[in-house]
PLY file of the C-alpha trace (Angstrom):
ply
format ascii 1.0
element vertex 170
property float x
property float y
property float z
element edge 169
property int vertex1
property int vertex2
end_header
109.62 105.22 97.55
112.33 105.01 100.22
115.03 105.50 97.58
115.14 101.78 96.89
116.72 101.31 93.50
118.02 97.79 94.12
114.63 96.14 93.67
112.68 95.03 90.65
108.93 94.72 90.81
106.88 92.24 88.82
103.17 92.97 89.05
100.41 90.49 88.43
96.99 91.63 87.26
95.18 93.02 90.28
91.85 91.74 88.95
93.07 88.26 89.91
91.92 89.09 93.42
88.50 88.35 91.92
89.92 84.99 90.76
92.32 83.83 93.48
92.74 80.46 91.77
94.96 82.29 89.25
97.33 83.77 91.84
99.31 80.67 92.87
100.08 79.44 89.33
101.13 82.97 88.33
103.44 83.30 91.36
104.96 79.89 90.63
105.56 80.91 87.00
107.01 84.32 87.94
109.37 82.81 90.52
110.52 80.09 88.10
111.14 82.66 85.35
113.23 84.93 87.58
114.90 82.63 90.09
118.27 82.62 88.32
118.42 86.39 88.03
117.98 87.26 91.72
119.52 86.37 95.07
116.15 86.74 96.83
112.54 86.84 95.77
109.85 88.28 98.02
106.15 87.86 97.22
104.18 90.97 98.09
100.83 89.24 98.21
99.04 88.17 101.34
96.84 85.07 101.15
94.34 87.06 99.03
91.69 84.35 98.97
93.94 81.40 98.10
92.96 79.50 101.24
96.57 79.04 102.34
97.70 77.75 98.94
99.93 80.76 98.31
101.79 80.28 101.59
102.27 76.59 100.82
103.54 77.39 97.32
105.98 80.00 98.65
107.32 77.49 101.19
107.78 74.91 98.42
109.47 77.50 96.21
111.68 78.70 99.08
110.56 82.32 98.84
109.14 84.64 101.47
105.78 86.34 101.25
104.12 89.05 103.26
102.10 87.50 106.09
98.41 88.14 106.39
95.04 87.05 105.08
94.64 89.98 102.65
95.86 93.47 101.86
93.28 95.10 104.13
94.98 93.35 107.01
98.59 94.13 106.15
97.84 97.77 105.30
96.18 98.18 108.68
98.76 95.97 110.37
97.82 92.32 110.87
97.56 92.55 114.67
95.53 95.78 114.57
93.23 94.44 111.85
92.57 91.22 113.77
91.70 93.26 116.84
89.42 95.75 115.06
88.04 93.61 112.21
84.41 94.43 111.54
82.57 91.70 109.65
79.78 94.14 108.80
82.23 96.45 106.99
83.15 96.58 103.34
86.84 97.51 103.15
88.24 99.77 100.46
91.88 100.70 99.73
93.26 103.55 97.65
93.67 101.20 94.69
90.15 99.83 94.99
88.73 103.34 95.31
90.36 104.18 91.97
89.23 100.93 90.34
85.87 100.32 92.04
83.79 100.20 88.88
86.23 97.87 87.09
86.76 95.53 90.06
83.43 95.54 91.85
80.53 97.36 90.22
80.77 96.01 86.66
81.96 92.46 87.51
78.97 92.10 89.86
76.67 93.39 87.12
75.51 96.37 89.17
75.95 98.68 86.19
73.26 96.63 84.42
71.23 95.46 87.41
71.39 98.10 90.16
68.56 96.35 92.00
71.13 93.72 93.06
72.96 96.24 95.27
71.17 95.21 98.45
71.56 91.52 97.61
75.33 91.94 97.46
75.86 94.56 100.15
72.79 94.26 102.37
74.69 92.66 105.26
77.24 95.46 105.37
76.62 98.58 107.44
79.78 100.59 106.82
82.38 101.16 104.14
85.78 101.53 105.81
88.24 103.35 103.63
91.76 102.23 104.54
93.82 105.05 103.04
97.48 104.49 102.32
97.89 108.09 101.17
96.44 111.42 102.21
94.56 112.24 99.03
91.40 114.37 99.40
90.22 113.39 95.92
90.41 109.67 96.74
88.73 110.24 100.09
85.88 112.01 98.30
85.71 109.15 95.78
85.55 106.60 98.62
82.79 108.61 100.30
80.79 108.61 97.04
81.26 104.84 96.72
79.89 104.37 100.24
76.84 106.46 99.36
76.34 104.50 96.14
76.45 101.26 98.13
74.06 102.66 100.74
76.66 102.36 103.52
77.91 104.63 106.27
81.43 105.93 105.63
84.49 105.62 107.85
87.97 106.84 106.93
91.08 105.28 108.49
94.52 106.45 107.44
96.71 103.34 107.60
99.72 104.24 105.51
101.38 101.05 104.31
101.19 99.24 107.66
102.93 95.88 107.80
103.75 96.13 104.09
106.29 98.90 104.69
107.93 96.95 107.52
107.95 93.68 105.58
109.63 95.32 102.59
112.18 97.08 104.77
113.01 93.81 106.52
113.13 91.82 103.28
0 1
1 2
2 3
3 4
4 5
5 6
6 7
7 8
8 9
9 10
10 11
11 12
12 13
13 14
14 15
15 16
16 17
17 18
18 19
19 20
20 21
21 22
22 23
23 24
24 25
25 26
26 27
27 28
28 29
29 30
30 31
31 32
32 33
33 34
34 35
35 36
36 37
37 38
38 39
39 40
40 41
41 42
42 43
43 44
44 45
45 46
46 47
47 48
48 49
49 50
50 51
51 52
52 53
53 54
54 55
55 56
56 57
57 58
58 59
59 60
60 61
61 62
62 63
63 64
64 65
65 66
66 67
67 68
68 69
69 70
70 71
71 72
72 73
73 74
74 75
75 76
76 77
77 78
78 79
79 80
80 81
81 82
82 83
83 84
84 85
85 86
86 87
87 88
88 89
89 90
90 91
91 92
92 93
93 94
94 95
95 96
96 97
97 98
98 99
99 100
100 101
101 102
102 103
103 104
104 105
105 106
106 107
107 108
108 109
109 110
110 111
111 112
112 113
113 114
114 115
115 116
116 117
117 118
118 119
119 120
120 121
121 122
122 123
123 124
124 125
125 126
126 127
127 128
128 129
129 130
130 131
131 132
132 133
133 134
134 135
135 136
136 137
137 138
138 139
139 140
140 141
141 142
142 143
143 144
144 145
145 146
146 147
147 148
148 149
149 150
150 151
151 152
152 153
153 154
154 155
155 156
156 157
157 158
158 159
159 160
160 161
161 162
162 163
163 164
164 165
165 166
166 167
167 168
168 169
């Protein structure tokens, strides 16, 4: 994307968003392992449930990170998300639409205990699909997930929001 061939990307397991206590130690380890090989290191994680610990670790390590409380916010744009945040909405990204069963349905036990659906999602009214891409198949998948959860469906095309700008600036 963008013809950037001067970057290397080190991914951490995305499932760690379900275990944010694993994110900070993994970032610290990744930065320590690569510090000597790079002039700059940029962490492309928002807070992601670390309660500010990731920001503090990045400051201690002397590396930048993308600002924001979570990916839903930086894909939308942090200012726009703060303005339009709906606490009765379940947010879904392209990635999460692809991995919904592995990241949500099975870890919550809903594949084995579907009667728990309303316990988990009963306070939500809408599933808001924050689409980074224009993919009709993913949009249909997101719509099916909303129906499975018993939620109204809303589609918002966000693109990469603040992420694109943060990477371009970094």
